[in-house]
C-alpha positions as CSV (number, residue, x, y, z in Angstrom):
1,M,-73.1,20.4,49.5
2,A,-73.0,23.0,52.4
3,E,-76.0,25.3,52.9
4,G,-73.9,28.3,52.0
5,Q,-73.4,26.8,48.5
6,L,-77.1,25.9,48.2
7,F,-78.9,29.2,48.6
8,A,-78.7,32.8,47.5
9,K,-78.4,35.1,50.4
10,P,-81.9,36.8,51.1
11,D,-82.0,40.5,50.3
12,V,-85.4,42.0,50.8
13,R,-86.8,45.5,50.9
14,H,-90.0,46.4,52.8
15,E,-92.1,49.6,53.0
16,R,-95.0,50.4,55.3
17,Q,-97.9,52.0,53.5
18,A,-100.3,54.7,54.9
19,D,-103.2,52.2,55.0
20,G,-101.2,50.0,57.4
21,S,-100.2,47.4,54.8
22,I,-96.6,46.3,54.3
23,V,-95.0,45.8,50.9
24,I,-92.1,43.4,50.7
25,R,-90.0,42.5,47.6
26,S,-86.7,40.8,46.8
27,A,-83.9,43.2,45.9
28,Q,-82.6,40.6,43.5
29,E,-83.8,41.2,39.9
30,L,-85.3,38.3,37.9
31,G,-83.0,37.1,35.2
32,P,-83.9,36.7,31.5
33,V,-87.1,34.7,31.1
34,P,-87.4,32.2,28.2
35,A,-90.3,32.7,25.8
36,S,-91.8,29.3,26.5
37,L,-91.2,25.9,28.0
38,G,-90.6,24.6,24.5
39,V,-87.6,26.8,24.3
40,L,-86.1,25.0,27.4
41,L,-86.8,21.6,25.9
42,E,-85.1,22.5,22.6
43,Q,-82.1,23.9,24.5
44,W,-81.5,20.7,26.4
45,A,-82.2,18.6,23.3
46,T,-79.4,20.5,21.6
47,A,-77.0,20.8,24.5
48,D,-77.2,17.2,25.8
49,P,-79.6,15.1,23.7
50,Q,-78.6,11.8,25.4
51,R,-79.4,13.0,29.0
52,V,-82.3,11.1,30.5
53,F,-85.3,13.4,31.2
54,L,-88.0,11.1,32.3
55,A,-88.2,7.5,33.6
56,E,-91.1,5.4,34.7
57,R,-91.6,1.8,35.8
58,E,-92.3,-0.6,33.0
59,G,-93.9,-3.7,34.5
60,T,-91.2,-6.0,36.1
61,D,-88.6,-5.1,33.5
62,G,-87.1,-2.1,35.2
63,W,-87.4,1.5,34.0
64,R,-88.5,3.0,30.7
65,R,-86.4,6.0,30.0
66,I,-86.6,8.8,27.5
67,T,-83.8,11.4,26.7
68,Y,-84.1,15.1,26.1
69,G,-83.4,14.5,22.4
70,E,-86.1,11.8,22.1
71,T,-88.6,14.0,24.1
72,A,-88.1,17.0,21.8
73,R,-88.5,14.8,18.6
74,T,-91.7,13.2,19.9
75,A,-93.1,16.5,21.2
76,R,-92.8,17.9,17.6
77,A,-94.5,14.9,16.2
78,I,-97.4,15.1,18.6
79,G,-97.7,18.8,17.9
80,Q,-98.1,18.0,14.2
81,S,-100.8,15.4,15.1
82,L,-102.7,17.8,17.3
83,L,-102.7,20.5,14.6
84,D,-103.9,17.9,12.0
85,C,-106.7,17.0,14.4
86,G,-107.9,20.6,14.6
87,L,-106.7,21.6,18.0
88,R,-105.9,25.2,18.6
89,S,-106.0,27.9,21.3
90,D,-109.8,27.6,21.7
91,R,-109.9,23.8,21.3
92,P,-107.6,22.6,24.1
93,L,-106.3,19.2,25.0
94,L,-107.9,17.7,28.0
95,I,-105.8,15.1,29.9
96,L,-107.2,12.4,32.1
97,A,-104.3,10.3,33.1
98,E,-101.9,9.4,35.8
99,N,-98.3,10.7,35.6
100,G,-96.4,9.0,32.9
101,I,-94.0,9.5,30.0
102,D,-96.9,9.4,27.4
103,H,-98.8,11.9,29.5
104,A,-95.7,14.2,29.6
105,L,-95.2,13.9,25.8
106,M,-98.8,14.8,25.1
107,V,-98.4,18.0,27.3
108,L,-95.1,19.0,25.8
109,G,-96.5,18.4,22.2
110,A,-99.5,20.6,22.9
111,L,-97.4,23.4,24.5
112,H,-94.9,23.2,21.6
113,V,-97.6,24.4,19.1
114,G,-99.6,26.7,21.4
115,V,-102.5,24.3,22.3
116,P,-103.6,24.8,25.9
117,V,-103.6,21.8,28.1
118,V,-106.4,21.0,30.6
119,P,-105.0,18.4,33.1
120,V,-107.8,17.0,35.2
121,S,-107.6,15.0,38.4
122,T,-108.2,11.3,37.8
123,A,-110.0,11.2,41.1
124,Y,-112.9,13.1,39.4
125,A,-113.3,10.0,37.1
126,R,-112.2,7.2,39.4
127,L,-113.3,8.1,42.9
128,S,-116.2,10.4,42.2
129,Q,-119.7,8.9,42.4
130,D,-121.5,11.5,40.2
131,F,-118.7,12.8,37.9
132,G,-120.1,16.3,38.5
133,K,-116.7,18.1,38.6
134,L,-115.5,16.2,35.5
135,R,-118.7,17.0,33.6
136,Y,-118.4,20.7,34.5
137,I,-114.8,20.9,33.4
138,F,-115.5,19.1,30.2
139,R,-118.3,21.4,29.2
140,L,-116.5,24.6,30.2
141,S,-113.2,23.8,28.5
142,A,-114.8,22.3,25.3
143,P,-111.7,20.3,24.4
144,G,-110.8,19.3,20.8
145,M,-109.3,16.1,22.1
146,I,-109.1,14.0,25.3
147,Y,-106.1,12.0,26.2
148,V,-106.3,9.0,28.5
149,D,-103.6,6.6,29.5
150,K,-105.8,3.5,29.9
151,A,-109.1,3.9,28.0
152,D,-111.0,1.2,29.9
153,R,-110.2,2.8,33.2
154,Y,-112.2,5.9,32.3
155,A,-114.9,4.4,30.2
156,A,-117.7,4.9,32.6
157,A,-116.8,8.5,33.3
158,L,-116.4,9.4,29.6
159,Q,-119.7,7.9,28.8
160,A,-121.4,9.6,31.8
161,I,-120.3,13.1,30.8
162,G,-121.1,12.7,27.1
163,A,-117.4,12.8,26.0
164,T,-117.4,9.8,23.7
165,T,-118.2,11.9,20.6
166,T,-115.0,13.9,21.2
167,Q,-111.7,12.8,19.7
168,I,-110.1,10.5,22.3
169,A,-106.5,9.4,22.2
170,A,-105.2,6.6,24.4
171,S,-102.0,4.8,25.1
172,R,-103.7,1.5,25.7
173,G,-107.1,-0.1,26.3
174,A,-110.4,0.2,24.5
175,L,-113.9,1.8,25.0
176,P,-117.1,-0.2,24.8
177,G,-119.6,0.3,21.9
178,G,-116.9,0.5,19.2
179,V,-115.9,4.1,20.1
180,R,-112.9,4.9,17.9
181,L,-109.7,5.8,19.7
182,L,-106.6,7.5,18.3
183,P,-103.6,5.4,19.4
184,F,-100.9,7.4,21.2
185,A,-98.3,5.6,19.1
186,A,-99.8,6.9,15.9
187,L,-99.8,10.5,17.2
188,A,-96.2,10.2,18.3
189,A,-95.2,8.8,14.9
190,S,-96.3,11.7,12.7
191,R,-93.7,13.5,10.6
192,P,-93.6,17.2,11.7
193,G,-93.9,19.6,8.8
194,P,-93.5,23.4,8.4
195,A,-96.8,24.0,10.4
196,V,-95.1,22.9,13.6
197,G,-92.2,25.3,13.2
198,A,-94.6,28.1,12.4
199,A,-96.8,27.4,15.4
200,F,-93.8,27.1,17.7
201,A,-92.5,30.5,16.5
202,K,-95.8,32.1,17.6
203,V,-95.7,30.7,21.1
204,G,-94.7,33.5,23.6
205,P,-95.1,34.6,27.1
206,D,-98.8,35.5,26.7
207,T,-99.7,32.2,25.2
208,V,-102.1,30.2,27.4
209,A,-100.2,27.0,28.4
210,K,-102.6,25.4,30.8
211,I,-106.0,25.8,32.5
212,L,-105.5,24.3,35.9
213,F,-108.7,23.6,37.9
214,T,-108.7,24.1,41.6
215,S,-111.0,22.2,43.8
216,G,-112.2,25.3,45.8
217,S,-113.9,25.2,49.1
218,T,-117.4,25.5,47.7
219,G,-119.1,25.5,44.3
220,E,-117.6,24.4,41.0
221,P,-113.9,24.1,40.3
222,K,-112.2,27.3,39.0
223,G,-110.1,27.2,35.9
224,V,-106.9,29.1,36.5
225,I,-105.2,30.5,33.3
226,N,-101.5,29.7,33.3
227,T,-99.5,31.4,30.6
228,Q,-96.1,30.4,29.2
229,G,-94.6,33.5,30.7
230,M,-96.0,32.7,34.2
231,L,-94.5,29.2,34.2
232,C,-91.1,30.3,32.8
233,A,-90.8,33.3,35.2
234,N,-91.6,31.1,38.1
235,Q,-88.7,28.8,37.3
236,E,-86.3,31.7,37.0
237,S,-87.4,32.8,40.5
238,I,-86.6,29.3,41.8
239,A,-83.2,29.2,40.0
240,A,-82.3,32.6,41.5
241,G,-83.1,31.5,45.1
242,W,-81.7,28.0,44.8
243,P,-78.5,28.3,42.6
244,F,-77.4,24.8,43.5
245,L,-79.9,23.4,41.0
246,S,-77.8,24.8,38.2
247,R,-74.5,23.3,39.5
248,R,-75.5,19.7,38.8
249,P,-78.6,18.3,37.1
250,P,-81.1,17.5,39.8
251,V,-82.6,14.1,40.2
252,I,-86.1,13.6,41.7
253,V,-88.4,10.7,42.5
254,D,-91.8,12.2,42.5
255,W,-95.5,11.1,42.8
256,L,-97.2,14.5,43.0
257,P,-99.9,14.7,40.3
258,W,-99.5,16.8,37.3
259,N,-103.0,18.2,37.4
260,H,-101.7,20.2,40.4
261,T,-99.4,23.1,40.2
262,F,-96.9,21.6,42.8
263,G,-96.2,18.4,40.8
264,A,-96.3,20.0,37.4
265,N,-95.4,23.6,37.4
266,H,-93.0,23.4,40.3
267,N,-91.4,20.0,40.1
268,F,-91.7,18.8,36.4
269,N,-90.8,22.3,35.1
270,M,-87.9,22.5,37.4
271,M,-86.4,19.4,35.8
272,L,-87.0,21.0,32.4
273,R,-85.4,24.3,33.4
274,H,-82.2,22.6,34.9
275,G,-81.8,19.6,32.6
276,G,-82.7,17.3,35.5
277,T,-84.1,13.8,35.5
278,L,-87.6,12.9,36.9
279,Y,-88.2,9.4,38.0
280,I,-92.0,9.1,38.0
281,D,-93.1,7.5,41.3
282,E,-96.3,5.4,40.8
283,G,-96.7,5.1,44.5
284,K,-98.9,7.3,46.8
285,P,-98.8,8.1,50.5
286,V,-101.4,5.5,51.4
287,P,-100.8,2.1,52.9
288,A,-101.6,0.2,49.7
289,L,-99.2,2.1,47.5
290,I,-96.4,3.5,49.8
291,G,-94.5,0.2,49.1
292,R,-94.0,1.3,45.5
293,T,-92.5,4.6,46.6
294,V,-90.1,2.6,48.9
295,A,-89.1,0.3,46.1
296,N,-88.3,3.3,43.8
297,L,-86.3,5.0,46.5
298,R,-84.2,1.9,47.0
299,E,-83.1,2.1,43.4
300,V,-82.8,5.9,42.9
301,S,-81.1,8.4,45.2
302,P,-82.7,11.8,44.7
303,T,-80.7,15.0,45.0
304,V,-83.9,16.9,46.0
305,Y,-87.0,15.4,47.5
306,F,-90.5,17.0,47.4
307,N,-93.5,15.8,49.3
308,V,-96.5,16.9,51.3
309,P,-96.6,16.3,55.1
310,R,-98.9,13.2,54.6
311,G,-96.3,11.8,52.2
312,Y,-93.5,12.2,54.7
313,A,-95.6,10.6,57.4
314,A,-96.2,7.6,55.3
315,L,-92.5,7.3,54.3
316,L,-91.0,7.8,57.7
317,D,-91.9,4.5,59.2
318,H,-90.1,2.7,56.4
319,L,-87.0,5.0,56.6
320,E,-86.7,4.5,60.4
321,K,-86.9,0.7,60.1
322,D,-84.8,0.1,57.0
323,A,-81.1,1.2,57.0
324,A,-80.5,0.4,53.4
325,L,-83.5,2.5,52.3
326,R,-82.3,5.3,54.6
327,D,-78.9,5.3,53.1
328,S,-80.2,5.3,49.6
329,F,-82.6,8.1,50.3
330,F,-80.2,10.5,52.0
331,S,-76.9,9.6,50.4
332,D,-77.0,12.2,47.6
333,L,-79.7,14.5,49.0
334,D,-79.1,18.3,48.8
335,M,-82.4,19.4,50.2
336,L,-85.8,18.2,51.5
337,F,-88.9,20.3,50.7
338,Y,-92.5,20.2,51.9
339,A,-95.5,22.3,50.9
340,A,-99.3,22.2,50.5
341,A,-100.0,21.8,54.2
342,A,-98.5,22.5,57.6
343,L,-95.8,20.1,58.7
344,P,-96.0,18.9,62.3
345,Q,-92.8,19.4,64.4
346,G,-92.6,15.7,65.1
347,L,-92.2,14.8,61.5
348,W,-89.5,17.5,61.0
349,D,-87.6,16.2,64.0
350,R,-87.7,12.5,62.9
351,L,-86.5,13.4,59.4
352,E,-83.7,15.6,60.7
353,R,-82.4,12.8,62.9
354,L,-82.4,10.3,60.1
355,G,-80.5,12.7,57.8
356,Q,-77.9,13.3,60.5
357,Q,-77.4,9.6,61.0
358,V,-76.6,9.1,57.3
359,R,-74.8,12.3,56.4
360,G,-73.3,13.4,59.7
361,H,-75.0,16.8,59.4
362,K,-78.5,18.2,58.9
363,V,-80.0,18.0,55.4
364,P,-81.6,21.4,54.8
365,F,-85.4,21.1,55.1
366,V,-87.3,24.1,53.5
367,S,-90.6,25.2,52.2
368,S,-92.3,27.9,50.1
369,W,-95.7,29.3,49.6
370,G,-97.8,30.0,46.6
371,L,-101.0,29.2,44.7
372,T,-102.2,27.7,41.5
373,E,-102.8,31.3,40.6
374,T,-99.1,32.1,41.0
375,S,-97.7,29.1,39.1
376,P,-97.0,28.4,42.1
377,L,-94.0,29.8,44.0
378,V,-94.2,33.3,45.5
379,T,-92.1,33.1,48.7
380,M,-89.3,30.7,49.2
381,V,-86.9,29.6,52.0
382,H,-83.4,30.0,50.8
383,F,-81.7,30.3,54.2
384,P,-81.2,27.8,57.1
385,I,-84.3,27.3,59.3
386,D,-84.6,25.0,62.4
387,R,-88.3,24.3,62.5
388,P,-91.3,24.1,60.2
389,G,-93.7,26.9,59.5
390,N,-91.4,29.4,57.8
391,I,-92.4,30.0,54.1
392,G,-89.5,32.3,53.4
393,V,-89.3,35.7,51.7
394,P,-90.5,36.9,48.3
395,A,-88.6,35.2,45.5
396,P,-87.1,37.4,42.8
397,G,-89.8,38.7,40.4
398,N,-92.6,38.6,43.1
399,T,-93.8,41.3,45.4
400,V,-96.2,40.7,48.4
401,R,-98.4,43.1,50.3
402,L,-99.5,42.3,53.8
403,V,-102.9,43.7,54.4
404,P,-104.5,43.9,57.9
405,E,-107.7,41.7,58.0
406,G,-109.1,41.6,61.5
407,D,-106.4,40.1,63.7
408,K,-104.4,38.8,60.7
409,L,-102.3,39.9,57.8
410,E,-103.5,38.7,54.5
411,I,-100.8,38.2,51.9
412,R,-101.5,39.6,48.4
413,V,-99.3,39.2,45.4
414,K,-98.0,41.0,42.2
415,G,-95.4,39.6,39.8
416,A,-94.6,37.9,36.5
417,S,-95.9,34.6,37.9
418,V,-99.5,35.8,38.7
419,T,-102.4,34.6,36.6
420,P,-104.3,37.0,34.3
421,G,-107.5,35.5,35.6
422,Y,-110.0,32.6,35.5
423,F,-111.1,30.8,32.4
424,K,-114.4,32.1,31.0
425,S,-115.2,33.8,34.3
426,P,-114.7,37.6,34.3
427,E,-116.7,37.9,37.5
428,L,-114.4,35.7,39.5
429,T,-111.4,37.4,37.9
430,A,-112.6,40.8,39.0
431,K,-113.1,39.6,42.6
432,A,-109.7,38.0,42.7
433,F,-107.8,41.4,42.5
434,D,-108.1,44.4,44.8
435,E,-108.4,48.0,43.7
436,Q,-104.6,48.3,43.3
437,G,-104.2,45.1,41.2
438,W,-102.9,42.8,43.9
439,L,-104.1,39.2,43.8
440,R,-106.1,38.4,46.9
441,T,-105.2,35.1,48.4
442,G,-107.1,34.7,51.6
443,D,-104.0,33.3,53.2
444,A,-102.5,34.9,56.3
445,V,-98.9,35.3,57.4
446,R,-96.9,36.9,60.2
447,F,-93.2,37.8,60.5
448,A,-90.8,35.3,62.0
449,D,-89.0,38.3,63.4
450,P,-90.9,41.6,63.1
451,A,-87.6,43.5,63.3
452,D,-86.0,41.6,60.4
453,P,-88.2,40.7,57.4
454,A,-85.3,38.7,55.9
455,Q,-85.9,36.1,58.6
456,G,-89.0,35.1,56.6
457,L,-92.7,34.8,57.0
458,L,-94.7,32.2,58.9
459,F,-97.9,30.8,57.5
460,D,-100.8,31.8,59.7
461,G,-103.7,30.0,58.3
462,R,-106.6,31.4,56.3
463,T,-108.0,34.8,57.1
464,A,-111.6,33.4,57.4
465,E,-110.5,30.2,59.2
466,N,-110.2,31.4,62.7
467,F,-113.3,31.5,65.0
468,K,-114.4,32.7,68.4
469,L,-115.5,30.5,71.3
470,S,-118.7,31.5,73.1
471,S,-116.6,33.4,75.5
472,G,-115.3,35.7,72.7
473,T,-111.9,34.1,72.7
474,W,-110.2,33.7,69.3
475,V,-108.9,30.3,68.2
476,N,-106.0,30.3,65.8
477,V,-106.9,27.2,63.7
478,G,-103.7,26.9,61.6
479,M,-101.3,26.8,64.5
480,L,-103.6,24.6,66.7
481,R,-104.2,22.0,63.9
482,T,-100.4,21.4,63.5
483,A,-99.9,21.1,67.2
484,V,-102.7,18.6,67.8
485,I,-101.7,16.3,64.9
486,T,-98.3,16.0,66.5
487,A,-99.7,15.5,69.9
488,G,-102.2,12.8,68.7
489,A,-99.7,10.7,66.8
490,P,-99.9,7.9,65.8
491,V,-103.7,8.0,65.9
492,I,-104.3,11.3,64.1
493,E,-103.6,11.6,60.4
494,D,-105.5,14.9,60.0
495,A,-107.9,16.9,62.1
496,V,-110.5,19.6,61.8
497,I,-110.8,22.1,64.6
498,T,-114.3,22.8,65.9
499,G,-115.8,25.1,68.5
500,H,-117.3,28.2,66.8
501,D,-119.8,29.7,69.2
502,H,-119.3,26.8,71.7
503,D,-117.6,26.8,75.1
504,E,-114.8,24.5,74.2
505,I,-112.5,23.4,71.3
506,G,-113.2,20.0,69.7
507,L,-111.6,17.9,67.1
508,L,-113.1,15.9,64.2
509,I,-110.3,13.4,63.7
510,F,-109.5,11.5,60.5
511,P,-107.5,8.5,61.9
512,S,-104.3,7.1,60.5
513,L,-105.0,3.6,59.3
514,A,-101.3,2.7,59.6
515,G,-101.1,4.2,63.1
516,L,-104.2,2.3,64.3
517,R,-102.8,-1.0,62.9
518,G,-99.7,-0.4,65.0
519,L,-101.8,0.1,68.1
520,C,-104.0,-3.0,67.3
521,P,-101.5,-5.9,66.8
522,D,-104.4,-8.4,66.7
523,A,-106.0,-6.7,63.7
524,E,-106.1,-8.6,60.4
525,P,-104.7,-6.9,57.2
526,S,-108.3,-6.5,56.0
527,T,-109.5,-4.9,59.3
528,G,-110.9,-1.4,58.5
529,L,-111.1,1.8,60.5
530,A,-114.6,1.1,61.8
531,A,-113.4,-2.0,63.7
532,M,-110.3,-0.3,65.2
533,V,-111.5,3.2,66.3
534,G,-113.2,1.7,69.3
535,H,-110.2,-0.4,70.4
536,P,-109.1,0.5,74.0
537,A,-105.4,0.9,72.9
538,V,-106.4,3.5,70.3
539,R,-108.4,5.6,72.7
540,E,-105.8,5.3,75.4
541,A,-103.1,6.5,73.1
542,L,-105.2,9.4,71.8
543,V,-106.3,10.5,75.3
544,A,-102.7,10.3,76.6
545,G,-101.3,12.4,73.8
546,L,-103.9,15.1,73.9
547,A,-103.8,15.2,77.7
548,R,-100.0,15.8,77.6
549,Y,-100.6,18.5,75.1
550,N,-103.3,20.1,77.3
551,S,-100.9,20.1,80.3
552,Q,-98.8,22.7,78.3
553,A,-101.7,24.6,76.8
554,Q,-102.4,28.1,77.9
555,G,-106.1,29.0,78.2
556,S,-109.3,27.9,76.4
557,S,-108.0,29.1,73.0
558,T,-105.6,26.1,72.8
559,R,-107.0,23.4,75.1
560,I,-108.7,20.4,73.5
561,A,-111.8,19.4,75.4
562,R,-113.3,16.6,73.3
563,C,-112.9,14.8,70.0
564,L,-114.6,12.3,67.7
565,L,-112.9,9.7,65.6
566,L,-114.4,9.6,62.1
567,V,-114.8,6.4,60.1
568,E,-116.1,7.9,56.8
569,P,-113.0,9.3,54.9
570,P,-113.1,12.8,53.5
571,G,-115.0,13.0,50.2
572,I,-113.6,14.4,47.0
573,D,-117.1,15.1,45.6
574,A,-117.8,17.3,48.6
575,N,-114.5,19.2,48.3
576,E,-113.4,17.8,51.6
577,I,-110.0,16.6,50.3
578,T,-107.8,17.1,47.3
579,D,-105.9,14.2,45.6
580,K,-102.7,15.6,47.3
581,G,-104.4,14.8,50.6
582,Y,-105.0,18.4,51.8
583,I,-108.1,18.6,54.0
584,N,-110.5,21.5,53.4
585,Q,-111.5,22.6,56.9
586,R,-114.5,24.7,55.8
587,A,-116.0,22.0,53.6
588,V,-115.7,19.3,56.3
589,L,-117.4,21.6,58.9
590,T,-120.2,22.4,56.4
591,R,-120.8,18.8,55.3
592,R,-120.5,17.3,58.8
593,A,-122.4,20.0,60.7
594,A,-124.5,17.4,62.5
595,L,-121.4,15.7,63.8
596,V,-120.0,19.0,65.0
597,E,-123.2,19.5,67.0
598,R,-123.1,16.0,68.4
599,L,-119.4,16.5,69.3
600,H,-120.3,19.5,71.4
601,S,-123.6,18.2,72.9
602,D,-124.1,18.1,76.6
603,P,-124.0,15.5,78.1
604,A,-121.3,14.1,75.8
605,A,-122.5,11.4,73.4
606,P,-121.1,7.9,74.0
607,E,-118.7,8.0,71.0
608,V,-117.3,11.4,72.0
609,I,-113.9,11.2,73.7
610,V,-113.6,13.7,76.5
611,I,-110.0,14.9,77.3
612,A,-109.1,15.7,80.9
């Protein structure tokens, strides 16, 4: 499908305010907004009940599939079970499970009868050492029921946080000590009565649909209230900017977790809005699991593909080496999409070349910007772009205000997709909005073309992220980070920029295990990072790449002087990383302050790599 058929033509209005801020909005009005996500489900269940909505791997026997008609019937049954178990608006359903059909049915059943859902990152139960975040969320949300996919997987976490006296539903497995579980199959087998219809009729735009907890840079997770109206309005914004989604039912293969706004509110709800099919990808962008993603993409050709930069990096090596996989991936693809972190130019170029090989033309590659607090999309690219970094223009229904903050422009938001506030936290809610009612985001942007706002906005990092060297020179962290990740390939998977109040810029580098293995052909499959970071080939490749970058750098604000390869991975308990793989720069710098000082010590420590 040609780009002209994919996108609505951008039409934006902007106005400069007396205080120096700039207000930008779409001139395109938002269309009618459904009252709830349940209305969308019922519409597709009536219009095309046999269309497949969700599919997931079922052992070695292929795919388990469920249609829109089956989904709606089961959601009503689960809704009845939840009402029978005493769940209501102040006794939500907490979900601790990987993406899966049963997980989706529990969510849709709760939303159908107005029970809020609290989806929690499984990393808080499986990767955490102290279960601190999970304990906090459990106590704050006070759920009427917890759903887990595999009970034994979460037994230690549930015991540690004192949750075993709460009603626990599970698709499979058991808990020690004779703890009673409610079988998912029994919940799904209930016969819906009049109470379900009555509850569904009361669900409207102001009904709380979800409480999504963000990891935050410091302190405890924040519970973002997501209403039915927010989620439905966001999908209408997407439909207005990308009309191609309505021309044929989209098909996606997606791993992004449903406890995050990207995977759930953006991708899952997009399939629900457009009658699409979501193949649940049990893979992840890590060496041990990327093979599962590859296997799924061999069998299913997506029409739209969503991922984070780390996911594209993990997939690219396979796409470049495997012509059959490449053909399957690109053969029916209308659009590539990335979000959640900056995409290095090198990844963009490699993907673009592969698309041209298969299709004979560039497959549009776009992005957007938003937050958990905006459910999530605020700006979107719905026009051709030729490089990463552009986050588009305000989508219909959203208005942004660019407010000068130091040397940056902070982007603030109003619109139908914006949260009313934080769960049980009026103080945080009050701080989140400025005196004119705009949601403060802390993110910075700049114009792609100051003379033409319709050319889109460029993400410009966080307003509090940049720093000064001891010389007083400002360092633009967001732009620099993307550049050095590209320059340091294949060694660098992610990097944290250092140098505040020092003479030079440094890097704390999280190495790419796959990249290091490629540089160390003698390494065994079990060889870890610690054994490879000191390999001469690794250091030579890193120094060569950063030296080439430095040869083009202009001044101390962009030149990399030294770096340190880290062996300890970013920690989820310390907020250093999310389960989407996004690195929290501030948290890393705070937790590893001693390493930062060692990196910048003079003379340089033996493990510090100095770049000429």
